[in-house]
C-alpha positions in Angstrom: 271.7 -0.1 9.1 268.6 -0.1 7.0 266.4 -3.2 5.8 264.2 -2.7 3.3 261.6 -5.8 3.1 260.7 -6.4 -0.6 257.3 -9.0 -1.8 257.9 -10.2 -4.7 254.1 -11.4 -5.6 255.5 -14.6 -7.2 253.2 -17.5 -7.0 256.4 -18.8 -4.7 255.8 -16.1 -2.1 260.0 -14.7 -2.3 260.9 -11.9 0.0 263.7 -10.2 -1.8 265.5 -7.8 0.9 268.5 -4.7 0.5 270.4 -3.7 4.1 271.7 -0.6 3.4 274.5 1.9 5.6 272.9 4.6 6.2 276.5 6.7 6.0 277.4 5.4 2.2 273.9 4.6 0.8 276.0 1.0 -0.4 273.8 -1.6 -0.4 273.8 -5.5 0.0 271.0 -7.5 -1.7 269.5 -11.0 -0.4 268.2 -13.9 -2.5 267.3 -10.6 -4.9 265.3 -12.6 -7.9 262.9 -9.3 -8.5 266.2 -7.4 -9.5 263.5 -4.9 -11.6 262.0 -4.7 -7.2 265.4 -4.3 -5.9 267.0 -1.6 -8.4 263.9 0.1 -8.9 264.0 0.7 -4.1 267.7 0.8 -4.0 267.1 3.2 -7.3 264.6 6.0 -5.0 266.7 5.4 -1.7 269.5 7.1 -3.9 272.1 3.2 -2.9 274.1 1.7 -4.8 274.0 -2.0 -4.6 277.5 -3.2 -4.0 276.9 -7.3 -2.7 274.8 -9.5 -3.3 274.3 -12.4 -0.5 272.8 -16.0 -1.5 271.6 -17.8 1.3 271.2 -21.3 -1.0 271.4 -22.7 -4.2 268.1 -22.5 -5.4 266.6 -21.3 -8.3 264.1 -18.9 -6.9 266.9 -17.1 -4.8 269.6 -17.2 -7.0 267.9 -16.3 -10.1 267.9 -12.4 -10.3 271.4 -12.8 -9.4 273.2 -12.1 -13.5 271.3 -10.0 -14.4 271.7 -7.5 -10.5 275.1 -8.0 -11.1 275.2 -6.7 -15.5 273.1 -3.3 -13.9 275.5 -3.7 -10.8 278.6 -5.1 -10.8 278.3 -5.8 -7.6 279.7 -8.8 -5.6 278.4 -11.9 -5.4 278.2 -14.1 -1.5 276.9 -17.4 -0.9 278.6 -20.9 1.1 281.5 -21.7 0.7 280.3 -24.4 0.0 277.9 -24.2 -2.9 280.3 -23.1 -5.1 279.9 -25.7 -7.7 275.8 -25.0 -7.1 276.1 -21.3 -7.4 277.5 -19.0 -10.8 280.2 -16.5 -10.3 280.4 -16.5 -6.7 283.4 -14.3 -5.4 282.9 -15.1 -1.3 282.6 -18.2 0.0 281.1 -17.8 3.0 281.9 -19.5 6.4 280.6 -19.2 9.8 282.4 -16.4 12.1 283.0 -15.0 8.4 281.3 -10.5 9.0 280.3 -9.6 5.5 280.5 -5.6 6.1 277.8 -2.9 4.1 279.5 0.2 4.4 281.0 2.5 7.1 278.1 1.0 9.9 276.7 -2.7 8.7 278.3 -5.6 10.1 276.6 -9.2 9.6 277.6 -12.3 10.9 277.5 -15.5 8.9 275.8 -18.1 10.1 276.3 -22.1 8.7 272.3 -23.0 8.7 272.3 -26.0 7.1 269.0 -28.1 6.5 267.2 -27.4 4.3 270.2 -27.4 1.6 273.7 -28.3 2.9 275.2 -25.4 2.1 273.1 -22.5 3.2 273.6 -19.4 5.4 272.4 -17.2 7.4 272.8 -13.0 8.1 272.7 -12.4 11.8 273.2 -8.7 12.9 273.9 -7.7 16.4 272.5 -5.0 17.0 270.4 -3.0 19.1 267.7 -4.4 17.6 268.9 -8.2 16.3 267.6 -9.1 13.5 267.8 -12.7 11.2 268.3 -13.4 7.6 267.2 -16.3 7.5 266.5 -18.2 3.1 263.8 -20.7 3.8 265.6 -22.1 7.2 262.8 -20.4 10.0 260.0 -19.4 8.4 257.2 -17.3 10.8 255.4 -20.0 12.0 257.4 -22.6 10.5 260.1 -24.8 8.7 261.8 -24.7 5.5 261.3 -28.1 3.9 264.1 -30.8 3.1 263.0 -31.6 -0.5 266.1 -30.6 -3.0 268.8 -31.3 -1.7 268.6 -31.1 2.9 268.3 -33.2 5.5 265.1 -32.7 8.5 267.4 -34.4 11.1 270.6 -31.9 9.8 267.9 -29.0 9.8 266.4 -30.1 13.6 270.1 -29.2 15.0 270.3 -26.6 13.3 267.0 -25.0 15.1 268.0 -27.2 18.6 271.9 -25.7 18.7 271.5 -22.4 16.8 269.1 -20.5 16.7 267.1 -21.5 20.1 270.3 -19.7 21.2 269.6 -16.7 19.7 268.5 -13.5 21.7 264.3 -14.3 22.3 263.9 -10.6 21.0 265.7 -11.1 17.5 263.6 -9.8 14.7 262.7 -13.1 11.7 263.6 -11.9 7.6 262.6 -15.1 6.1 262.1 -15.8 2.1 259.2 -16.4 1.9 255.7 -15.8 3.8 253.7 -18.7 4.3 252.4 -17.3 8.0 248.2 -17.5 7.2 249.1 -21.9 7.0 252.0 -21.8 8.9 249.7 -20.8 11.9 247.0 -22.7 10.8 249.0 -26.5 11.0 250.1 -24.9 14.6 246.8 -24.7 15.4 246.2 -28.4 14.6 248.1 -29.8 15.1 248.0 -27.1 19.3 244.3 -26.2 19.2 244.7 -25.4 22.6 247.8 -21.8 21.4 246.4 -19.1 21.9 248.8 -17.2 20.5 249.7 -17.8 17.1 245.3 -18.4 17.5 245.5 -14.9 18.5 248.3 -13.7 15.7 246.8 -15.0 12.9 243.2 -13.1 13.9 246.0 -10.3 13.4 247.6 -10.8 10.4 245.3 -13.4 8.3 244.2 -10.5 6.2 247.4 -8.9 6.1 249.4 -6.6 2.9 252.7 -9.0 2.4 253.7 -5.7 1.3 253.9 -4.6 5.1 253.9 -7.8 6.7 253.8 -8.7 9.7 257.8 -9.4 11.5 258.2 -11.5 14.2 260.6 -12.7 16.7 262.4 -15.6 17.7 260.7 -15.1 21.2 257.4 -15.0 19.9 258.0 -17.4 17.4 259.0 -20.1 20.5 255.3 -19.7 21.2 253.7 -19.8 18.2 255.8 -21.9 16.3 255.0 -25.5 16.8 259.6 -26.9 15.4 260.5 -24.8 18.3 257.5 -26.6 20.8 258.6 -29.2 20.9 257.8 -30.0 24.3 253.6 -29.7 23.5 251.4 -32.4 24.9 248.4 -32.0 22.4 251.7 -31.8 20.1 253.3 -35.2 21.7 249.5 -36.0 21.8 248.5 -35.7 18.4 251.5 -36.9 17.0 250.3 -40.6 19.4 246.5 -40.5 17.1 248.3 -40.1 13.7 251.2 -42.1 14.1 250.5 -45.6 16.0 254.2 -46.7 16.9 255.6 -43.7 17.9 257.0 -44.2 21.4 260.2 -42.0 21.7 259.2 -38.4 22.0 262.4 -37.4 22.3 262.6 -33.9 21.0 264.5 -34.6 17.3 261.2 -37.7 16.4 258.9 -35.5 17.1 260.6 -32.7 15.0 260.8 -35.1 12.4 257.1 -35.6 12.5 256.2 -33.1 12.5 258.0 -31.6 9.2 256.5 -35.0 7.6 253.8 -33.8 8.3 253.8 -30.1 6.8 255.4 -31.6 3.5 251.8 -32.7 2.9 250.0 -29.6 4.7 
């Protein structure tokens, strides 16, 4: 499996992806908003984009679909419940479905609601596993729930699905927000030395060659996994005077509320 992480350079700081089979040159485009870059990179490698997958229905993830389909005749894949939200879906996906690319690539569909209720991630069961997570999980952060989502549902996606994946899983998010997210972590967990060290390392990174996190690292630097941190709990209790219930879901929801205005 060959992975091309494509920095769009737009105001939304989107990443697009091409996943290619090295034997056949067939490629899957994930959320190809910048379809011109996707086409150019595919052409440079001698790949043929045969499928497009949308992780969810927001415009900055589906906006390149039709022009890319016109250029490639690719089939469009998305969540089965997004058929009334995304034009022209050829295959509605459900949890456990396998997306194949060429002869060598198999990607498992995870049904990961929260950012929207029709959101999927793709999981590669490779020697070094990889998660293409759209707007569910970011480096050091989590997706917002403003436009058709639900933060409580997102919490359950984190706890019941993401935390159970191997710590070695590489994280490929839909946006590049890592510096802002690490600053958020350190604001509420100032003693997080791992987050502080990583911020120093990547704060001036070139998004065209971005840092790739792992799930194990995310559990150390991402507040939305660190729901039992005493520093975080203590800081939230200072902000929310009525925060008597410190169960993990309540902490997650309060963090999401604070991140909404960060």
